MARTIVEX-643402 format. One record per residue: x, y, z of N, C-alpha, C in turn; residue in three letters. Coordinates in pm, whole numbers, plus 50000, padded with zeros to 5 digits. Layout:
N
XYZXYZXYZALA...
//
This chain:
198
792284271580060791014272580129790484286880128UNK791374296980145790944310880147790334314880014UNK790864309579904790284312779773788854307779765UNK788614295879821787264290379820786324299079902UNK786794304080018785964312780100785644325680026UNK786614330979950786384343179874785284341079771UNK785284329579705784264326679606782914325379673UNK782874318779789781614317179861781044330779898UNK781914339779946781454353179984780884360579864UNK781454358479747780984365279627779594360779584UNK779124349479637777834344279597776674350379676UNK776964358779775775884365579848775044373179746UNK773714371479751772874376979646772844392179644UNK772864398379761772774412879766773894418679850UNK774614428779798775674435079875775124440480006UNK775924438980113775494444080242774534434980315UNK774384422680269773434413580333773764411480479UNK775084410880511775474408280649775074419680741UNK775044431980691774714443380775773234443980808UNK772404437280724770974437980746770404424580788UNK771244415480831770794401880861769774401680975UNK769814411681065768904411881177767774421881158UNK767534426281033766484435981005765114429781025UNK764014437781020762664432281036762334422080929UNK761204415480946760774405080853760574410880714UNK760664402280609760494406980472759164413980450UNK759154423480357757944430580324756954421280255UNK755644424580258754664416580186754994416180037UNK754534405979969754734404279826756194402679787UNK757014398279880758394395179848758504379979827UNK759484375479751759554361079721759944352979844UNK759294341479859759734331879960760914324379902UNK762014323479978763184316479929763604305480025UNK762614299680091762814287780174762044276680104UNK762724267680031762014257279957761004249880043UNK759804248179989758714241880065758764226680061UNK759654221179980759864206579981761304203479944UNK761714191179971763104187379947763444188679799UNK764644194079773765054196079634766574196679626UNK767124192479514768564193479487768744200879356UNK769614211079356769824219579239771304220079205UNK771624219279077772984221379028773014234878958UNK773994243378996774114256778938775394257878856UNK775324266078752776504270178678776834284478721UNK778104286778758778504299778811779544306178719UNK779334318778684780314326278607780464340178669UNK781644345778656781884359278704782494360078841UNK782294349778926782854349879061784324345779060UNK784824341278947786214336978933786474334278787UNK787664329978753787964327178612787194315078562UNK786704316078441786014304678380784644302078439UNK784174289878422782854285578468783014274978575UNK782204275778677782254265978786780864260078807UNK780804248978879779544242278908779384240979059UNK778194243279107777914241779250776624233979269UNK776634224879365775424217279399774914221679535UNK773604223679541772964227479667771714218979684UNK771544213179802770334205479833769654211679954UNK768334212079952767554217680061766584207280115UNK766274208580243765174200980302764064210780336UNK762834205880340761704214480372761794219680515UNK762624213380598762754217580738763684229580756UNK764344234180647765154246180656766654243980657UNK767104232080622768544229380614768964229180467UNK770194232980441770734231480306772174226580313UNK772554219580208773904214380193774484220280066UNK775514228280081776134235279969777494229179939UNK777774226479813779064220879771779714230679674UNK780384241179728780954251579642782184246579566UNK782404251579444783584247679368784864252479436UNK785854243879443787134247479501787214246879651UNK786094244479718786104243679864786634229979907UNK787274229180025787804216280071786744206680121UNK785514211580137784444202980187783104208580148UNK782084204580220780734209580194780284218080313UNK779204225880292778764235180395777314232280433UNK777114230580562775774228880617775264242580658UNK774134246780601773564259780630772224257780700UNK772074264080815770844263380894770164276980894UNK768844277080886768114289680877767814295581014UNK767414287181108766974292081239767614284281353UNK768594290681421769164303881391770114302881273UNK770434314281206771344313881091772724308981133UNK773184298381068774494292881101775004285080982UNK776324285680960776934278180850778164270880904UNK778284258380868779384249980915780024242980797UNK781334244780779782044237480674782484223980728UNK782194213480653782544199880692783544194380592UNK784694189980642785744184380556785854169480586UNK785234161380502785194146980527786574140780523UNK787454145780434788784139780421789614141480548UNK789284151680628790004154080754789184150180876UNK787954145980852787024143080963786974155081058UNK786734166881001786724179081080785594188281034UNK785314198381116784314208481080784684221681145UNK784194232681087784414245981145783194254481122UNK782794262181224781684271381210782194284081143UNK781474288881044781874300680969781274313281031UNK781904324881007781414337481064779964340281025UNK779274347681112777844350281093777544357280962UNK778424366580919778144373880795778204364580674UNK779054354580679779104344780570777874335880573UNK777434332180693776244323780706775034330680646UNK774924343980668773784351480614773794351180462UNK774964352980400775044352980255774784339380194UNK775194328780264775064315380206773664309580219UNK772754316980278771364312380276770774314080137UNK771474321180049771034323379910769654329579903UNK769394339079994768164346779982768444361380016UNK767544370579976767804384680002767764387680150UNK768474397980196768444401580337767034405280379UNK766614401580502765274405080548765024420080536UNK763844423580484763474437580469763884443680338UNK764644436680255765064442180126763834443980036UNK763724455579973762604458279885762924453179745UNK762184443279699762384437779566761184441079479UNK761444442579351760384446079256760064433979169UNK758804430179169758384418379093758414421178944UNK758944411578867759034412978723758254402178650UNK758744398778532758014389278447758304374878485UNK757484365978432757694351678450758774346878353UNK759484336378392760554331078308760654316078332UNK761544309578258761794295378278763304293178281UNK763744285278379765154281878394765234266978424UNK766074259778350766234245278370764894237978364UNK763994242878280762704236478263761674239678369UNK762024248578464761114252078573760654266478559UNK759404269178595758874282778592759354290478713UNK759634303478693760054311978804759644326278777UNK759644334278884759314348378875760574356578899UNK760774366678816761934375278834761644386178938UNK762684389279017762614399879117763884408179106UNK763714421379098764864430479086765164436579223UNK766454437179255766884442679382767914453579363UNK768584457479473769564468279465770764464679379UNK771404475079325772634473779248772504463979131UNK771374465379060771144457578937771204442578960UNK770714438279074770614423979102769224419079062UNK769184408078988767914401978948767964387178982UNK766924382379050766844368179082765574362479020UNK765554349479004764354342678953764064331079047UNK762864331179105762514321779212761214314779178UNK761144301779205759924294179178758864297079285UNK757634292879259756554294679355756804286679482UNK757684276579474757994268279590759224273179664UNK759754284879625760864290679699762244286179657UNK762384280879536763684276079489764324286779400UNK765524291079437766274300579355766804293579230UNK766454299079113766914293078987767984301578918UNK767964314578942768954323178878769214335378964UNK770464339678968770844352179032771874359078943UNK771624371578909772554379378827772784392678898UNK774044396278923774354408878990775554415378924UNK775554428478922776634436078859777884435978946UNK779044434978881780324435978951780774450578953UNK781434454879060781864468979071782704473678953UNK783584465078901784454469178792783914466078654UNK782644462378646782064458478518781844443578511UNK780984439278422780644425078413779614421378517UNK779394408378535778364403978627778694390378687UNK778174387978806778144374778866776854368078823UNK776934355878777775724348678737775744334678795UNK774644331078858774464317478909773134312478856UNK773164301978774771944297378706771814282278716UNK770614277878752770364263578767770434256478631UNK771074245078631771104236578511770334223678534UNK770054220478661769314208278694768564210478824UNK767294206578826766454207678946765784194178968UNK766024188179085765454174879113764744175279249UNK763414173779243762634173079366762614158579415UNK762624156879546762574143479603763184143379741UNK762824133579821763294132779960764814132279966UNK765384140180056766834140480077767184131980200UNK768364125680195768834117480306769204126580423UNK768534125380539768824134080654770294133380698UNK770964122180676772364120680718773284130180644UNK772874134880527773714144080450773624158380501UNK772774160680602772554174180653772924175380801UNK773914167680842774414169080978775894165380981UNK776594171081078778014168181095778144153981149UNK778894145381082779044131581131779654130981270UNK779234121281346779774119381481781264116481475UNK781994121881571783424119281579784294129281507UNK783704138681432784514148681363784994159081464UNK786234164081446786784173781541786524187981492UNK786324196881589786084210881559787394218081528UNK787394226581425788544234781390788144249481392UNK789154258281402788914272581402788914277681258UNK787984286681227787954292781094789214301181074UNK789664303080948790864311280922790774324880988UNK791884329581043791934341981120791244353881058UNK791534357680932790934369780874789414369380866UNK788824357080872787384356080859786674356380993UNK787414355981103786814355981235786504370181276UNK785234373381311784894387081349785744391981466UNK786164404581462786974410181569786124413781689UNK786604410281808785884414081929786214428381967UNK785224435082022785424448882064785304449982216UNK
//
């Protein structure tokens, strides 16, 4: 399970996102990354671990997302307001709330207030998107409807993390897939991931 959490943490689009999660609202002319309608996206991930992995993420226009990371024991419910992430393990009928810094990264959008530079238009998985460059050689490509199609960021030791959409399907999502089922028991997140109290 800890390996899966490590991979999830590596998917944060911009380093230091957790430190700026409570910063002021995004600057004007920055990309909207809250999908304006229901959509399901399949991503191909390279660089965050050995080989290639696949991740599915579905969003509702109301601000919920369901993330199915590779290697994780379950799926993750991500809420925008307030920011919160909950891992749900159906095989155990259990759930656990994840630390706030992980929740901020798993929203798959830049930290509020991050200055991004608009680039050229591109196409990914048959969809049009606009490129935006951020800190530490991070480049994302986002549709006009707020759907992230590609994220590429440099790794400290060389190489890059890449997450790129291979399939984009718009259409109404089942609300039941975006809530913790009744009767599931709450579990504690692994010790090292729990923020230390001061």
